[in-house]
KOLGU-4560 file (N, C-alpha, C; in nm, 3 decimals, padded with zeros to 5 digits):
<recs>
<n_xx: 00.082 n_yy: -00.119 n_zz: 00.000 ca_xx: 00.000 ca_yy: 00.000 ca_zz: 00.000 c_xx: 00.086 c_yy: 00.126 c_zz: 00.000 mol: A seq: 1 type: UNK>
<n_xx: 00.200 n_yy: 00.121 n_zz: 00.068 ca_xx: 00.288 ca_yy: 00.238 ca_zz: 00.072 c_xx: 00.341 c_yy: 00.271 c_zz: -00.068 mol: A seq: 2 type: UNK>
<n_xx: 00.371 n_yy: 00.167 n_zz: -00.146 ca_xx: 00.421 ca_yy: 00.189 ca_zz: -00.281 c_xx: 00.314 c_yy: 00.258 c_zz: -00.366 mol: A seq: 3 type: UNK>
<n_xx: 00.189 n_yy: 00.217 n_zz: -00.349 ca_xx: 00.079 ca_yy: 00.279 ca_zz: -00.423 c_xx: 00.063 c_yy: 00.425 c_zz: -00.383 mol: A seq: 4 type: UNK>
<n_xx: 00.065 n_yy: 00.453 n_zz: -00.254 ca_xx: 00.051 ca_yy: 00.591 ca_zz: -00.207 c_xx: 00.164 c_yy: 00.679 c_zz: -00.261 mol: A seq: 5 type: UNK>
<n_xx: 00.285 n_yy: 00.628 n_zz: -00.255 ca_xx: 00.400 ca_yy: 00.705 ca_zz: -00.304 c_xx: 00.386 c_yy: 00.735 c_zz: -00.453 mol: A seq: 6 type: UNK>
<n_xx: 00.348 n_yy: 00.634 n_zz: -00.528 ca_xx: 00.332 ca_yy: 00.652 ca_zz: -00.673 c_xx: 00.224 c_yy: 00.755 c_zz: -00.705 mol: A seq: 7 type: UNK>
<n_xx: 00.111 n_yy: 00.746 n_zz: -00.636 ca_xx: 00.002 ca_yy: 00.840 ca_zz: -00.662 c_xx: 00.039 c_yy: 00.982 c_zz: -00.621 mol: A seq: 8 type: UNK>
<n_xx: 00.113 n_yy: 00.997 n_zz: -00.512 ca_xx: 00.157 ca_yy: 01.131 ca_zz: -00.470 c_xx: 00.254 c_yy: 01.191 c_zz: -00.571 mol: A seq: 9 type: UNK>
<n_xx: 00.343 n_yy: 01.109 n_zz: -00.623 ca_xx: 00.434 ca_yy: 01.158 ca_zz: -00.728 c_xx: 00.356 c_yy: 01.204 c_zz: -00.850 mol: A seq: 10 type: UNK>
<n_xx: 00.257 n_yy: 01.126 n_zz: -00.887 ca_xx: 00.175 ca_yy: 01.162 ca_zz: -01.003 c_xx: 00.099 c_yy: 01.292 c_zz: -00.977 mol: A seq: 11 type: UNK>
<n_xx: 00.048 n_yy: 01.308 n_zz: -00.857 ca_xx: -00.025 ca_yy: 01.431 ca_zz: -00.824 c_xx: 00.062 c_yy: 01.555 c_zz: -00.839 mol: A seq: 12 type: UNK>
<n_xx: 00.190 n_yy: 01.542 n_zz: -00.808 ca_xx: 00.281 ca_yy: 01.657 ca_zz: -00.816 c_xx: 00.314 c_yy: 01.696 c_zz: -00.960 mol: A seq: 13 type: UNK>
<n_xx: 00.322 n_yy: 01.598 n_zz: -01.050 ca_xx: 00.366 ca_yy: 01.629 ca_zz: -01.186 c_xx: 00.270 c_yy: 01.582 c_zz: -01.295 mol: A seq: 14 type: UNK>
<n_xx: 00.159 n_yy: 01.523 n_zz: -01.257 ca_xx: 00.066 ca_yy: 01.467 ca_zz: -01.355 c_xx: 00.009 c_yy: 01.567 c_zz: -01.453 mol: A seq: 15 type: UNK>
<n_xx: 00.002 n_yy: 01.693 n_zz: -01.415 ca_xx: -00.052 ca_yy: 01.795 ca_zz: -01.506 c_xx: 00.032 c_yy: 01.808 c_zz: -01.632 mol: A seq: 16 type: UNK>
<n_xx: 00.158 n_yy: 01.763 n_zz: -01.626 ca_xx: 00.247 ca_yy: 01.772 ca_zz: -01.742 c_xx: 00.225 c_yy: 01.657 c_zz: -01.840 mol: A seq: 17 type: UNK>
<n_xx: 00.155 n_yy: 01.553 n_zz: -01.796 ca_xx: 00.136 ca_yy: 01.435 ca_zz: -01.879 c_xx: 00.239 c_yy: 01.327 c_zz: -01.854 mol: A seq: 18 type: UNK>
<n_xx: 00.343 n_yy: 01.360 n_zz: -01.777 ca_xx: 00.448 ca_yy: 01.263 ca_zz: -01.746 c_xx: 00.399 c_yy: 01.164 c_zz: -01.641 mol: A seq: 19 type: UNK>
<n_xx: 00.430 n_yy: 01.037 n_zz: -01.662 ca_xx: 00.396 ca_yy: 00.933 ca_zz: -01.565 c_xx: 00.524 c_yy: 00.885 c_zz: -01.498 mol: A seq: 20 type: UNK>
<n_xx: 00.536 n_yy: 00.903 n_zz: -01.366 ca_xx: 00.658 ca_yy: 00.862 ca_zz: -01.295 c_xx: 00.687 c_yy: 00.713 c_zz: -01.313 mol: A seq: 21 type: UNK>
<n_xx: 00.814 n_yy: 00.678 n_zz: -01.312 ca_xx: 00.856 ca_yy: 00.538 ca_zz: -01.327 c_xx: 00.793 c_yy: 00.450 c_zz: -01.219 mol: A seq: 22 type: UNK>
<n_xx: 00.765 n_yy: 00.507 n_zz: -01.103 ca_xx: 00.706 ca_yy: 00.429 ca_zz: -00.994 c_xx: 00.565 c_yy: 00.380 c_zz: -01.027 mol: A seq: 23 type: UNK>
<n_xx: 00.507 n_yy: 00.432 n_zz: -01.134 ca_xx: 00.373 ca_yy: 00.390 ca_zz: -01.175 c_xx: 00.375 c_yy: 00.299 c_zz: -01.297 mol: A seq: 24 type: UNK>
<n_xx: 00.492 n_yy: 00.263 n_zz: -01.346 ca_xx: 00.502 ca_yy: 00.177 ca_zz: -01.463 c_xx: 00.485 c_yy: 00.031 c_zz: -01.422 mol: A seq: 25 type: UNK>
<n_xx: 00.423 n_yy: -00.046 n_zz: -01.511 ca_xx: 00.416 ca_yy: -00.192 ca_zz: -01.497 c_xx: 00.355 c_yy: -00.238 c_zz: -01.364 mol: A seq: 26 type: UNK>
<n_xx: 00.239 n_yy: -00.187 n_zz: -01.333 ca_xx: 00.174 ca_yy: -00.226 ca_zz: -01.208 c_xx: 00.023 c_yy: -00.228 c_zz: -01.225 mol: A seq: 27 type: UNK>
<n_xx: -00.046 n_yy: -00.262 n_zz: -01.120 ca_xx: -00.191 ca_yy: -00.256 ca_zz: -01.117 c_xx: -00.231 c_yy: -00.163 c_zz: -01.004 mol: A seq: 28 type: UNK>
<n_xx: -00.309 n_yy: -00.061 n_zz: -01.037 ca_xx: -00.353 ca_yy: 00.038 ca_zz: -00.938 c_xx: -00.498 c_yy: 00.011 c_zz: -00.901 mol: A seq: 29 type: UNK>
<n_xx: -00.524 n_yy: -00.012 n_zz: -00.775 ca_xx: -00.661 ca_yy: -00.022 ca_zz: -00.724 c_xx: -00.689 c_yy: 00.111 c_zz: -00.655 mol: A seq: 30 type: UNK>
<n_xx: -00.775 n_yy: 00.189 n_zz: -00.715 ca_xx: -00.798 ca_yy: 00.325 ca_zz: -00.667 c_xx: -00.944 c_yy: 00.341 c_zz: -00.627 mol: A seq: 31 type: UNK>
<n_xx: -00.970 n_yy: 00.386 n_zz: -00.503 ca_xx: -01.108 ca_yy: 00.415 ca_zz: -00.465 c_xx: -01.164 c_yy: 00.528 c_zz: -00.551 mol: A seq: 32 type: UNK>
<n_xx: -01.284 n_yy: 00.509 n_zz: -00.602 ca_xx: -01.345 ca_yy: 00.607 ca_zz: -00.690 c_xx: -01.353 c_yy: 00.745 c_zz: -00.625 mol: A seq: 33 type: UNK>
<n_xx: -01.377 n_yy: 00.749 n_zz: -00.495 ca_xx: -01.391 ca_yy: 00.880 ca_zz: -00.429 c_xx: -01.261 c_yy: 00.960 c_zz: -00.431 mol: A seq: 34 type: UNK>
<n_xx: -01.145 n_yy: 00.893 n_zz: -00.448 ca_xx: -01.018 ca_yy: 00.964 ca_zz: -00.458 c_xx: -00.974 c_yy: 00.985 c_zz: -00.602 mol: A seq: 35 type: UNK>
<n_xx: -01.022 n_yy: 00.902 n_zz: -00.690 ca_xx: -00.978 ca_yy: 00.906 ca_zz: -00.831 c_xx: -01.007 c_yy: 01.041 c_zz: -00.896 mol: A seq: 36 type: UNK>
<n_xx: -01.114 n_yy: 01.104 n_zz: -00.857 ca_xx: -01.151 ca_yy: 01.232 ca_zz: -00.921 c_xx: -01.046 c_yy: 01.340 c_zz: -00.900 mol: A seq: 37 type: UNK>
<n_xx: -00.953 n_yy: 01.319 n_zz: -00.808 ca_xx: -00.847 ca_yy: 01.417 ca_zz: -00.784 c_xx: -00.722 c_yy: 01.393 c_zz: -00.868 mol: A seq: 38 type: UNK>
<n_xx: -00.721 n_yy: 01.287 n_zz: -00.945 ca_xx: -00.605 ca_yy: 01.254 ca_zz: -01.028 c_xx: -00.608 c_yy: 01.334 c_zz: -01.158 mol: A seq: 39 type: UNK>
<n_xx: -00.492 n_yy: 01.383 n_zz: -01.199 ca_xx: -00.483 ca_yy: 01.460 ca_zz: -01.323 c_xx: -00.535 c_yy: 01.377 c_zz: -01.440 mol: A seq: 40 type: UNK>
<n_xx: -00.626 n_yy: 01.435 n_zz: -01.517 ca_xx: -00.677 ca_yy: 01.369 ca_zz: -01.636 c_xx: -00.785 c_yy: 01.265 c_zz: -01.613 mol: A seq: 41 type: UNK>
<n_xx: -00.836 n_yy: 01.258 n_zz: -01.490 ca_xx: -00.938 ca_yy: 01.157 ca_zz: -01.461 c_xx: -01.066 c_yy: 01.187 c_zz: -01.534 mol: A seq: 42 type: UNK>
<n_xx: -01.134 n_yy: 01.090 n_zz: -01.596 ca_xx: -01.094 ca_yy: 00.950 ca_zz: -01.603 c_xx: -01.019 c_yy: 00.914 c_zz: -01.732 mol: A seq: 43 type: UNK>
<n_xx: -01.056 n_yy: 00.974 n_zz: -01.842 ca_xx: -01.007 ca_yy: 00.926 ca_zz: -01.973 c_xx: -00.856 c_yy: 00.938 c_zz: -01.990 mol: A seq: 44 type: UNK>
<n_xx: -00.802 n_yy: 01.058 n_zz: -01.972 ca_xx: -00.658 ca_yy: 01.077 ca_zz: -01.994 c_xx: -00.575 c_yy: 00.997 c_zz: -01.895 mol: A seq: 45 type: UNK>
<n_xx: -00.620 n_yy: 00.991 n_zz: -01.771 ca_xx: -00.546 ca_yy: 00.915 ca_zz: -01.670 c_xx: -00.534 c_yy: 00.769 c_zz: -01.710 mol: A seq: 46 type: UNK>
<n_xx: -00.644 n_yy: 00.707 n_zz: -01.748 ca_xx: -00.642 ca_yy: 00.565 ca_zz: -01.786 c_xx: -00.553 c_yy: 00.545 c_zz: -01.908 mol: A seq: 47 type: UNK>
<n_xx: -00.563 n_yy: 00.632 n_zz: -02.006 ca_xx: -00.479 ca_yy: 00.620 ca_zz: -02.127 c_xx: -00.331 c_yy: 00.634 c_zz: -02.092 mol: A seq: 48 type: UNK>
<n_xx: -00.298 n_yy: 00.727 n_zz: -02.004 ca_xx: -00.158 ca_yy: 00.744 ca_zz: -01.963 c_xx: -00.107 c_yy: 00.618 c_zz: -01.894 mol: A seq: 49 type: UNK>
<n_xx: -00.189 n_yy: 00.560 n_zz: -01.809 ca_xx: -00.147 ca_yy: 00.439 ca_zz: -01.738 c_xx: -00.132 c_yy: 00.322 c_zz: -01.835 mol: A seq: 50 type: UNK>
<n_xx: -00.222 n_yy: 00.311 n_zz: -01.929 ca_xx: -00.210 ca_yy: 00.204 ca_zz: -02.030 c_xx: -00.080 c_yy: 00.218 c_zz: -02.108 mol: A seq: 51 type: UNK>
<n_xx: -00.038 n_yy: 00.341 n_zz: -02.134 ca_xx: 00.083 ca_yy: 00.364 ca_zz: -02.213 c_xx: 00.210 c_yy: 00.318 c_zz: -02.141 mol: A seq: 52 type: UNK>
<n_xx: 00.202 n_yy: 00.298 n_zz: -02.009 ca_xx: 00.318 ca_yy: 00.250 ca_zz: -01.933 c_xx: 00.291 c_yy: 00.112 c_zz: -01.872 mol: A seq: 53 type: UNK>
<n_xx: 00.198 n_yy: 00.040 n_zz: -01.934 ca_xx: 00.167 ca_yy: -00.097 ca_zz: -01.894 c_xx: 00.114 c_yy: -00.107 c_zz: -01.751 mol: A seq: 54 type: UNK>
<n_xx: 00.028 n_yy: -00.014 n_zz: -01.714 ca_xx: -00.032 ca_yy: -00.014 ca_zz: -01.581 c_xx: -00.183 c_yy: -00.025 c_zz: -01.595 mol: A seq: 55 type: UNK>
<n_xx: -00.240 n_yy: -00.117 n_zz: -01.519 ca_xx: -00.384 ca_yy: -00.141 ca_zz: -01.522 c_xx: -00.449 c_yy: -00.060 c_zz: -01.411 mol: A seq: 56 type: UNK>
<n_xx: -00.558 n_yy: 00.009 n_zz: -01.444 ca_xx: -00.633 ca_yy: 00.089 ca_zz: -01.347 c_xx: -00.761 c_yy: 00.014 c_zz: -01.311 mol: A seq: 57 type: UNK>
<n_xx: -00.779 n_yy: -00.011 n_zz: -01.182 ca_xx: -00.898 ca_yy: -00.078 ca_zz: -01.130 c_xx: -00.960 c_yy: 00.014 c_zz: -01.026 mol: A seq: 58 type: UNK>
<n_xx: -01.086 n_yy: 00.052 n_zz: -01.046 ca_xx: -01.150 ca_yy: 00.133 ca_zz: -00.943 c_xx: -01.224 c_yy: 00.042 c_zz: -00.846 mol: A seq: 59 type: UNK>
<n_xx: -01.219 n_yy: 00.082 n_zz: -00.720 ca_xx: -01.290 ca_yy: 00.011 ca_zz: -00.614 c_xx: -01.382 c_yy: 00.110 c_zz: -00.545 mol: A seq: 60 type: UNK>
<n_xx: -01.480 n_yy: 00.056 n_zz: -00.476 ca_xx: -01.571 ca_yy: 00.143 ca_zz: -00.402 c_xx: -01.527 c_yy: 00.148 c_zz: -00.257 mol: A seq: 61 type: UNK>
<n_xx: -01.563 n_yy: 00.251 n_zz: -00.187 ca_xx: -01.534 ca_yy: 00.256 ca_zz: -00.045 c_xx: -01.416 c_yy: 00.342 c_zz: -00.010 mol: A seq: 62 type: UNK>
<n_xx: -01.352 n_yy: 00.307 n_zz: 00.102 ca_xx: -01.247 ca_yy: 00.389 ca_zz: 00.161 c_xx: -01.109 c_yy: 00.326 c_zz: 00.151 mol: A seq: 63 type: UNK>
<n_xx: -01.071 n_yy: 00.281 n_zz: 00.035 ca_xx: -00.937 ca_yy: 00.228 ca_zz: 00.008 c_xx: -00.914 c_yy: 00.086 c_zz: 00.057 mol: A seq: 64 type: UNK>
<n_xx: -01.018 n_yy: 00.015 n_zz: 00.091 ca_xx: -01.003 ca_yy: -00.128 ca_zz: 00.119 c_xx: -01.007 c_yy: -00.197 c_zz: -00.016 mol: A seq: 65 type: UNK>
<n_xx: -00.900 n_yy: -00.264 n_zz: -00.051 ca_xx: -00.882 ca_yy: -00.314 ca_zz: -00.186 c_xx: -00.990 c_yy: -00.410 c_zz: -00.232 mol: A seq: 66 type: UNK>
<n_xx: -01.061 n_yy: -00.475 n_zz: -00.143 ca_xx: -01.161 ca_yy: -00.570 ca_zz: -00.188 c_xx: -01.303 c_yy: -00.515 c_zz: -00.187 mol: A seq: 67 type: UNK>
<n_xx: -01.320 n_yy: -00.387 n_zz: -00.160 ca_xx: -01.454 ca_yy: -00.329 ca_zz: -00.165 c_xx: -01.492 c_yy: -00.307 c_zz: -00.310 mol: A seq: 68 type: UNK>
<n_xx: -01.596 n_yy: -00.374 n_zz: -00.352 ca_xx: -01.633 ca_yy: -00.366 ca_zz: -00.493 c_xx: -01.763 c_yy: -00.292 c_zz: -00.518 mol: A seq: 69 type: UNK>
<n_xx: -01.789 n_yy: -00.271 n_zz: -00.645 ca_xx: -01.916 ca_yy: -00.217 ca_zz: -00.690 c_xx: -02.009 c_yy: -00.338 c_zz: -00.700 mol: A seq: 70 type: UNK>
<n_xx: -02.085 n_yy: -00.362 n_zz: -00.595 ca_xx: -02.157 ca_yy: -00.488 ca_zz: -00.581 c_xx: -02.307 c_yy: -00.479 c_zz: -00.604 mol: A seq: 71 type: UNK>
<n_xx: -02.355 n_yy: -00.360 n_zz: -00.639 ca_xx: -02.497 ca_yy: -00.344 ca_zz: -00.672 c_xx: -02.508 c_yy: -00.266 c_zz: -00.802 mol: A seq: 72 type: UNK>
<n_xx: -02.621 n_yy: -00.281 n_zz: -00.867 ca_xx: -02.643 ca_yy: -00.205 ca_zz: -00.991 c_xx: -02.642 c_yy: -00.056 c_zz: -00.961 mol: A seq: 73 type: UNK>
<n_xx: -02.693 n_yy: -00.018 n_zz: -00.846 ca_xx: -02.697 ca_yy: 00.123 ca_zz: -00.808 c_xx: -02.556 c_yy: 00.180 c_zz: -00.793 mol: A seq: 74 type: UNK>
<n_xx: -02.466 n_yy: 00.103 n_zz: -00.737 ca_xx: -02.330 ca_yy: 00.153 ca_zz: -00.716 c_xx: -02.258 c_yy: 00.177 c_zz: -00.849 mol: A seq: 75 type: UNK>
<n_xx: -02.295 n_yy: 00.103 n_zz: -00.951 ca_xx: -02.232 ca_yy: 00.121 ca_zz: -01.082 c_xx: -02.262 c_yy: 00.257 c_zz: -01.144 mol: A seq: 76 type: UNK>
<n_xx: -02.372 n_yy: 00.319 n_zz: -01.104 ca_xx: -02.409 ca_yy: 00.448 ca_zz: -01.162 c_xx: -02.313 c_yy: 00.560 c_zz: -01.122 mol: A seq: 77 type: UNK>
<n_xx: -02.232 n_yy: 00.538 n_zz: -01.020 ca_xx: -02.136 ca_yy: 00.641 ca_zz: -00.978 c_xx: -02.009 c_yy: 00.642 c_zz: -01.063 mol: A seq: 78 type: UNK>
<n_xx: -01.992 n_yy: 00.544 n_zz: -01.148 ca_xx: -01.873 ca_yy: 00.536 ca_zz: -01.233 c_xx: -01.889 c_yy: 00.633 c_zz: -01.350 mol: A seq: 79 type: UNK>
<n_xx: -01.790 n_yy: 00.718 n_zz: -01.378 ca_xx: -01.801 ca_yy: 00.814 ca_zz: -01.488 c_xx: -01.823 c_yy: 00.746 c_zz: -01.623 mol: A seq: 80 type: UNK>
<n_xx: -01.903 n_yy: 00.809 n_zz: -01.707 ca_xx: -01.933 ca_yy: 00.754 ca_zz: -01.839 c_xx: -01.809 c_yy: 00.730 c_zz: -01.924 mol: A seq: 81 type: UNK>
<n_xx: -01.709 n_yy: 00.813 n_zz: -01.912 ca_xx: -01.590 ca_yy: 00.801 ca_zz: -01.996 c_xx: -01.484 c_yy: 00.708 c_zz: -01.938 mol: A seq: 82 type: UNK>
<n_xx: -01.512 n_yy: 00.644 n_zz: -01.827 ca_xx: -01.414 ca_yy: 00.554 ca_zz: -01.766 c_xx: -01.400 c_yy: 00.428 c_zz: -01.850 mol: A seq: 83 type: UNK>
<n_xx: -01.275 n_yy: 00.394 n_zz: -01.886 ca_xx: -01.250 ca_yy: 00.277 ca_zz: -01.970 c_xx: -01.156 c_yy: 00.176 c_zz: -01.904 mol: A seq: 84 type: UNK>
<n_xx: -01.137 n_yy: 00.187 n_zz: -01.775 ca_xx: -01.051 ca_yy: 00.092 ca_zz: -01.704 c_xx: -01.132 c_yy: -00.024 c_zz: -01.649 mol: A seq: 85 type: UNK>
<n_xx: -01.077 n_yy: -00.089 n_zz: -01.548 ca_xx: -01.141 ca_yy: -00.205 ca_zz: -01.486 c_xx: -01.221 c_yy: -00.162 c_zz: -01.364 mol: A seq: 86 type: UNK>
<n_xx: -01.323 n_yy: -00.242 n_zz: -01.332 ca_xx: -01.410 ca_yy: -00.217 ca_zz: -01.217 c_xx: -01.408 c_yy: -00.340 c_zz: -01.128 mol: A seq: 87 type: UNK>
<n_xx: -01.383 n_yy: -00.320 n_zz: -00.999 ca_xx: -01.380 ca_yy: -00.430 ca_zz: -00.905 c_xx: -01.520 c_yy: -00.459 c_zz: -00.853 mol: A seq: 88 type: UNK>
<n_xx: -01.559 n_yy: -00.585 n_zz: -00.855 ca_xx: -01.685 ca_yy: -00.628 ca_zz: -00.795 c_xx: -01.664 c_yy: -00.762 c_zz: -00.726 mol: A seq: 89 type: UNK>
<n_xx: -01.737 n_yy: -00.782 n_zz: -00.619 ca_xx: -01.737 ca_yy: -00.911 ca_zz: -00.551 c_xx: -01.866 c_yy: -00.987 c_zz: -00.580 mol: A seq: 90 type: UNK>
<n_xx: -01.956 n_yy: -00.922 n_zz: -00.655 ca_xx: -02.087 ca_yy: -00.982 ca_zz: -00.683 c_xx: -02.121 c_yy: -00.967 c_zz: -00.831 mol: A seq: 91 type: UNK>
<n_xx: -02.047 n_yy: -01.035 n_zz: -00.915 ca_xx: -02.073 ca_yy: -01.029 ca_zz: -01.058 c_xx: -02.214 c_yy: -01.079 c_zz: -01.090 mol: A seq: 92 type: UNK>
<n_xx: -02.267 n_yy: -01.167 n_zz: -01.007 ca_xx: -02.403 ca_yy: -01.218 ca_zz: -01.028 c_xx: -02.508 c_yy: -01.109 c_zz: -01.016 mol: A seq: 93 type: UNK>
<n_xx: -02.477 n_yy: -01.003 n_zz: -00.943 ca_xx: -02.572 ca_yy: -00.892 ca_zz: -00.927 c_xx: -02.548 c_yy: -00.778 c_zz: -01.025 mol: A seq: 94 type: UNK>
<n_xx: -02.428 n_yy: -00.768 n_zz: -01.077 ca_xx: -02.394 ca_yy: -00.652 ca_zz: -01.160 c_xx: -02.370 c_yy: -00.683 c_zz: -01.307 mol: A seq: 95 type: UNK>
<n_xx: -02.369 n_yy: -00.807 n_zz: -01.346 ca_xx: -02.330 ca_yy: -00.847 ca_zz: -01.482 c_xx: -02.419 c_yy: -00.790 c_zz: -01.590 mol: A seq: 96 type: UNK>
<n_xx: -02.543 n_yy: -00.763 n_zz: -01.563 ca_xx: -02.633 ca_yy: -00.714 ca_zz: -01.668 c_xx: -02.615 c_yy: -00.566 c_zz: -01.696 mol: A seq: 97 type: UNK>
<n_xx: -02.528 n_yy: -00.498 n_zz: -01.622 ca_xx: -02.507 ca_yy: -00.354 ca_zz: -01.644 c_xx: -02.408 c_yy: -00.329 c_zz: -01.752 mol: A seq: 98 type: UNK>
</recs>
């Protein structure tokens, strides 16, 4: 978790330039949606920048607990329309039709 926090803080400092710090290359980021809106370029540009450095973006619901998922159809409505990354769910049986 410390590595993730460090990487995101580095991005916050220089992300407006479009540069992605090396600490964010080749990884998987699980980011709570409530914090994601503060990332430079969120959602479209941020996801594209991460893809360009082989990093997968996964949004989670809640307060940074990595396994909190979007587990209801209602919770899926909070995801931005332009978001093209991955979405974490623990209940695909409830959300698959969305």
